[in-house]
C-alpha positions in Angstrom: 15.1 -59.5 44.2 15.0 -61.4 40.9 15.0 -65.1 40.8 16.8 -66.9 38.1 18.0 -70.8 38.2 21.1 -72.3 38.7 21.9 -75.6 37.4 24.8 -78.2 37.4 25.1 -81.2 35.3 26.1 -84.8 37.1 25.6 -88.1 35.9 24.6 -86.8 32.6 21.5 -85.4 33.5 21.1 -81.2 34.5 19.8 -80.8 37.6 18.6 -76.7 38.1 17.1 -75.0 41.3 15.4 -71.8 41.7 17.7 -69.3 44.0 17.1 -65.5 44.9 20.0 -64.0 42.0 21.9 -61.5 44.3 21.8 -64.3 46.9 23.4 -66.9 45.3 25.9 -65.3 43.7 26.9 -63.8 47.3 27.0 -67.2 48.1 29.2 -68.4 45.6 31.3 -65.7 46.2 32.1 -65.4 50.1 30.2 -68.5 50.8 28.3 -67.4 53.8 24.4 -67.5 54.6 21.1 -70.0 55.0 20.3 -72.2 51.5 16.8 -71.7 52.8 16.8 -68.2 52.2 18.5 -68.2 49.0 16.3 -70.9 47.6 13.3 -69.7 46.0 12.0 -72.9 46.2 12.5 -75.8 48.1 12.9 -78.5 44.9 15.1 -79.7 42.4 14.6 -80.0 39.2 15.3 -82.0 35.9 13.5 -79.0 33.7 12.5 -76.3 35.9 10.8 -74.0 32.9 8.6 -77.1 32.5 8.2 -78.1 36.6 9.8 -81.3 35.6 11.0 -82.8 39.0 13.8 -84.5 39.8 12.9 -87.8 41.4 14.1 -89.3 44.7 16.6 -91.9 43.5 18.0 -89.8 40.7 19.2 -87.3 42.9 20.8 -89.8 45.4 22.4 -91.4 42.3 23.5 -88.5 41.3 25.2 -86.8 44.1 24.6 -89.5 47.1 21.7 -87.7 48.8 18.0 -86.5 48.6 19.0 -83.8 50.5 17.4 -80.6 48.6 19.8 -78.0 50.5 22.9 -80.0 50.3 22.6 -80.9 47.2 21.6 -77.2 46.4 24.4 -76.1 48.4 26.0 -78.1 45.1 24.8 -76.4 42.4 25.6 -72.7 43.7 30.0 -73.1 45.0 30.3 -76.0 41.2 27.2 -75.1 39.0 26.4 -72.2 36.7 23.7 -69.4 37.8 21.9 -68.5 34.7 22.1 -64.4 35.3 19.3 -61.7 33.2 21.1 -59.4 30.5 21.0 -56.9 32.5 22.5 -57.7 35.4 25.1 -59.3 33.3 25.3 -55.7 31.7 25.1 -54.1 35.5 28.2 -56.6 36.8 30.3 -55.7 33.1 30.1 -52.4 33.7 31.3 -52.5 37.2 33.8 -54.7 36.2 35.1 -51.7 33.5 35.1 -48.8 36.6 37.1 -51.4 38.5 39.8 -52.3 36.0 39.9 -48.3 35.0 41.2 -47.8 38.5 43.3 -50.2 38.3 44.8 -49.1 35.6 44.3 -45.3 37.0 46.1 -46.3 39.6 48.7 -48.3 38.9 49.8 -47.1 35.2 52.1 -44.0 33.8 52.9 -43.1 30.9 57.1 -43.9 30.9 58.1 -40.6 28.7 57.4 -38.1 31.3 56.0 -41.0 34.6 53.4 -39.4 35.2 50.0 -41.1 35.8 46.6 -41.2 32.8 44.1 -40.0 33.5 40.4 -42.7 34.4 39.2 -40.1 31.6 42.1 -41.5 29.4 42.4 -44.7 30.2 38.2 -45.5 29.3 38.7 -44.2 26.4 41.5 -45.8 24.6 39.6 -49.2 26.3 36.6 -47.9 24.0 39.7 -47.4 20.6 41.3 -50.7 21.4 37.4 -52.5 21.0 38.3 -54.2 25.0 36.1 -56.6 25.9 35.7 -57.1 29.3 34.2 -60.2 31.4 32.2 -59.8 34.2 33.2 -63.2 36.2 36.9 -62.5 35.8 39.5 -60.7 38.1 39.7 -57.4 37.2 43.2 -57.0 37.8 44.2 -60.2 35.7 42.0 -58.4 33.0 43.5 -55.1 32.9 47.0 -56.9 33.1 46.3 -58.0 29.5 44.1 -55.0 28.8 47.4 -53.0 29.6 48.4 -54.5 26.3 46.9 -54.2 24.2 46.9 -50.4 25.2 50.7 -50.5 24.5 49.9 -50.8 20.7 48.5 -47.4 20.9 50.0 -45.2 23.8 52.7 -45.0 25.9 52.1 -46.9 29.7 53.7 -49.1 31.7 52.4 -50.3 35.5 54.3 -48.4 38.1 55.2 -51.6 40.1 58.2 -51.2 43.8 60.5 -54.2 44.5 59.9 -56.0 47.2 61.5 -58.9 49.0 60.4 -61.2 50.7 60.9 -64.5 53.1 58.4 -67.0 53.5 58.9 -69.0 57.2 58.6 -72.8 55.4 55.7 -73.9 56.9 54.3 -71.4 53.8 55.5 -71.8 51.1 53.6 -74.6 49.6 50.7 -72.3 49.6 52.2 -68.9 49.2 54.3 -70.1 46.1 51.6 -69.5 44.1 51.5 -65.9 45.2 54.5 -64.6 45.3 55.1 -66.3 41.1 51.8 -64.9 40.4 53.7 -60.7 40.7 57.1 -61.6 38.7 59.3 -63.6 41.3 63.0 -63.1 41.0 66.3 -63.7 42.4 64.5 -66.8 44.2 66.2 -68.2 47.2 65.9 -71.2 49.4 67.7 -70.5 53.0 69.5 -73.3 54.9 65.9 -73.3 57.2 63.8 -74.2 55.0 63.0 -70.4 54.0 62.0 -68.7 51.0 63.8 -65.4 50.2 62.5 -63.8 46.7 61.8 -60.6 45.1 58.5 -59.7 43.3 57.7 -57.0 41.0 54.7 -55.0 42.6 51.8 -53.2 40.9 52.6 -50.0 43.8 48.6 -49.7 43.9 48.4 -53.6 44.8 50.6 -52.9 47.8 48.5 -52.8 50.7 46.1 -55.5 49.8 49.2 -57.8 48.4 50.5 -56.6 52.7 47.0 -57.4 53.8 47.0 -61.1 52.1 49.9 -61.6 53.0 49.5 -61.0 57.0 46.3 -62.6 56.9 47.8 -65.8 55.7 51.2 -66.2 57.7 49.9 -63.9 60.9 52.4 -62.0 59.9 55.0 -64.2 60.1 56.1 -62.7 56.4 59.2 -60.2 56.1 59.0 -57.4 53.5 61.3 -54.9 52.5 61.1 -53.0 50.5 63.8 -52.8 46.9 65.2 -49.6 46.2 66.7 -48.6 42.9 70.4 -47.4 44.9 70.9 -49.5 46.6 
């Protein structure tokens, strides 16, 4: 267990809390857990290092309340958790492995159609000096890195073309998701449904179906489009 500072700026003042690093990061990601168990000290500081506590008046002015747990939740969710260097390095290493795995599962040599090994991808990342950011989405970074890899090796993402029909009640919620997969042939149907074809990285197919089915409760219609159609 490592205690770290989480902080936020409000009304031109900084407010800090001391939290369990792992529990705070988990809560920030999932919003599950008890704030009481995350806080190392039930205090809101104006400067934790110097031991300066924020007054009740300051807290009410900045957050509309002086409730420690309510304020701590806002700081964790909307503020910054200051991670120690060794922790950031560990997270960056984990993110690097996720990116390598994504590229190895989804990329091929366009000349032969053969996939690249994780070892080859890792060596190529070192060759281009890829900069991995521990807090950003692995797939998003992988797609950016692939553009750099293309400068030193023939590489492309193996994709599948999927036709998706969204019922009208879900179009607003999921339109952005479909557009993020290079949606093409977009068509609004007479009943308000949205029909389009997306280009989906092969390795993300199951994950995409899970997201789509969970969001629409299975109401979306999907069909893989084959080249001979």
